[in-house]
N, C-alpha and C positions, 0 to 999 in steps of 0.2 A: 097575345101575339109575340111574348117573349120567347116561348119555347120553339116557335117556328123561325125567328130571328136567329136563335142560337143554332138551330140545325142548318139554316142557310150558311151561315158563317162557317161552320163545319165543312159543309159541302165545298165552298169556295177555297177554303184552306187546303182541303184534300187535293183539289183539282190544281192548285198552284204548286203544291209540293211535288206532285207526280209529274207534272209537266215543266217544272222549273227549268229544265236544261234545254227544252225543244226550241226550234226556231220556227219562224212563219213560213208558210208555204211559199216555195219559190225563193226563199231567202237563204238557203245554205246548202253547200255541197258535203257529201260525205267526206269524213276524214281520208286523208291519204298517209296516215301514220305508218311507219314501217314496223308492222306488228309481228307477232310471232306466228307460230303453226296454227293457232286457232283464229287468225285473222279472217273475217267475212267480208265479202263486197267491197274490197279495198282497190286501189289501183297501184299500190306502191311496187311490186310485191315480190316476195322471195320464192324459195323452192315450194312453199305451200300456197302459191298464187291461187286465188279462189274465183277471181271474176274471169273466167276462162270460158273456151268454147270447147273444153276437152269432155265430152260426155261420157268418157271412161275414165275420168279422173278418180283420185283415190278418195278416201274417207273425209277428207277435209274440203272437197270441191264444194263450192257454194255459188248459188246463182248462175247456173250454167244452163246449157241448152237442154239438159235431161229433164225438162220441166214436165214430169209425169203426173198422172193422178193416182200413183200408186202410194196411197197413205200408209201402207205397211212395208214400205221399201226401207233399204237400209243404207248402205255405204255410198250410194250413187243417187239417191233421190233428194234432191233439193228444190226448194221453191214450191213446196206441197201446200196442200190446205189442211194438213194434219197438224193441229196445233197441240198435239201430245206426241209428236213424233219424236225420234231418237236423236242421236248426236248429229245428224245430218240435216236437220230441218233448218234452213236459214233464210227465209223470207223476212228480213229484219232490217231494222234502222240502227242495229248495234254493231258498229263496226270493229268492236274489240270481242266480240262474244265468241264462244266455243260450242260447248256440248249442248247448250239448252235451246230450246225452240224459241224463234224470235218473232212469232207473230202476235206481238204484245202490245202494240199500239194501233190505234184506230185511224185509217186513212180517212180523207174527205174528198170528194163525196162518198157517202157510204148508204147501204140499204141492207137492213137486218130483218129477216123475217124468222129468225131463231130455229128454223128447220134444221140447221147444220149443227146446232148445240145439243150437247147431252142433256137429258133431264137432271135437274139438281143444281149445283153451283154455278154461277156464271163464269165463263173463262175470261182471261185477259183478251181485250184491253178493258174489260170492266173491272171497277173497284167497288166492293160492296162493304158496307159497314152496318151492324145492326144491334141494338140493344133490346133487353126484355124478350117478349114473346113475338116480336115482329120478325118475319122471314121474307126475303128477296130472292127468288130463284126461278129457274126455268121449269115449266110444268108442261105436260100434255093437257090440252084444254078438256073441259067437261062440258056437260049441257049448259046452255044459256050464255056461252062464250064464243068467240070465234074459233074456227078449226086450227087444228095444229098445235105445234109448240108455241108457248108464250113466255113473256116475262111477267111473272106474278109477284105483286106486292100484298103480303096478308099481314095487316097492321093490327097490332094489339090495341087495346082501349084504356090503358093506364099511362100515367105520365112517364113512366120508365120503358114504353115501348115505343120505338122509333128506328129509322134507319134510312139509309139511302144507297143506290146503285149509280155510279158514276161512268159513263163512257169517256174514256180518256182520248182526246184528240193529239197526235204528234205526227208531223209538225203541227205547229199552232196554224190556225186559220183565220185569214182577214177577208174583208169584203161584206157585201149583204148576203145573207144566207137565210134558208128556211129550214126548219125541222118538222116533219110531220109523222103522226102515229095513229094507229088505230087503239081505241080504248073501249074497255068495258069495266064499269065500277058498279059494285054492290052499294045498296042503300047504307048509309052511315060510313062509308069508306071516306077518307080525306087524304088524297094524294097530292104531292107538289111536283112541280116540273121546273127546272132552272137550267139556264146556259150561262156557263163561266166564261169571263174574259180576263185578260191580265196584260199589264204592261211592266215589265221589269219585276219588281217584287211586290206590286200592287195588284190584288185580286178582287174583281167586282162582279155582281150579276149583270149580265146584259139582258136578261129576260127572266122573269119569276112569277108563277101564278100557281094557284091551287085550286081544288074542289072543297068548297066548304060544306062540309057534312050537314051542319045545322040549317042551312038555307037551300042547299042543292044547286047553288050557282058557282060558276067559275069566277074566281077574284084574283086580279093581278095587282102587282106592286108597282107604285109610280114613284120613282126616286127623286123627282124634281117638283118644286124647288127645294126641297129639304127644309130642314135638317134631317127629318124622319121620313120613311116612306109613307104614302098613303095608299089605302086600297081602293081599287076601282072594280066596281062590279060588272062583270062582262055578260051577265045574263044568265038564264037558266041551263042547267046541264041534267039530262034525263039519265037517271041511274039505271042500271040493269038493262041498258040497251046499248048497241053497237054504234059507235061514233068515230069520226075521224077528226083530230085536231092538227091544225097548222099553225106554226109561229114563224112569222117574217121578222127578221132582225136586222137592222140597219146599223152599219158601224158607225154612223154619227149619232147614235145614241137611243133611237126609239125602237118599239117593236109592237106588233099587231097580232091578235090572236083570232083565228078562223075556226069555226066549228060546222063540220060538213060543207065545207066550201063556201060558207058565209061569214063575212066579217062580224065580229062581235062588237059590243060597246067599248071594248078594250083596243082602241084602234089608235096608233101613235102614242102608246104609254112609254113613258121615259125610263130607260135603263140607266146605269151607271158608266156604261163604256163610252168612250169617244174615240175619234180617229186617232190612231196609233195604237189601240188595244187589239188584241188577237183573242179568238176564242180557243178555250182550252179543253173544253169538255161539255158534256150534258149530264143532268142527273135527275132521277126519279126518286121521290122521298115519301116516307110515311111520316107525318108531321108530329106525332106523339101527343096530340091534344086529348086530354081526358074526355071519354064518352065517344070519340071517333074511333073508328077501327072497321076492318073488313078487307074484303079482296078488290084489288085493281088490276086488271089484265092488260098488257101493252103488246101490240104486234105491229108487224111492218113499219118498223121505225127507219126513216129517211131522212138523211141530211144532204142538202145540195145548196148549189149557189141560187140566190134569187135573181129572177131574169125580169120580173114585172115591176 
């Protein structure tokens, strides 16, 4: 369990560092700093005012009514879907930014089918860290997997092979939420899934479970009563078949795992967050256990508020 705990701590630390300056949903307004010519999406503003209705504005006009879908546009295209756009793409929370694209944080709720992603490295707001032979990237699906583009974790089989892909949430999210995704895992693969939460400088797992490659079961971590987490067997997961996993997370501390719409034995498992914590991201990982390894494919990743 030691390697998995180390990887989980690395994921929680990364989520906390990346989102450290974020505010909770509904909890903060954008800055009204009297910025310079690169000021984006402010209300202060000087001769380079960007928050205008001037659709013929100059090359620093941002967040205007010229919300076109022309991802190859130049000086006047603002608020596009082009995450690799030039110096005028400003759909951002960065009120002091200038030339860089600013679609770099994940909003909530979200729905990601990966079809708009390029094959290869994951773009912002994803953060990826791998070691050894493990790779995590966007691929075009092959036989025996769901159709279209997917997030693929290809885990190595030695202790030096591990990694994670974290989807960063900013601003932070509070309340009861659910995360769902379609999944296909090869026999022998061992993926982990976690949701991070933070309060001030304290980062904790709100939910954490894995596919145990040795048993073929989903296993969740229960953090109470402590001091060390215990593992709860959620039941069998059938590898090399398409499935849907849903995780319901309550801000008061518990989470439940559903497989293909049916609640598993991991119902009301205790995470470490309590009221006052906010979610800062989700992560898929390759655990790095010796002997475990193989391909896991993720698609149709959805985050939304829990209504049931």
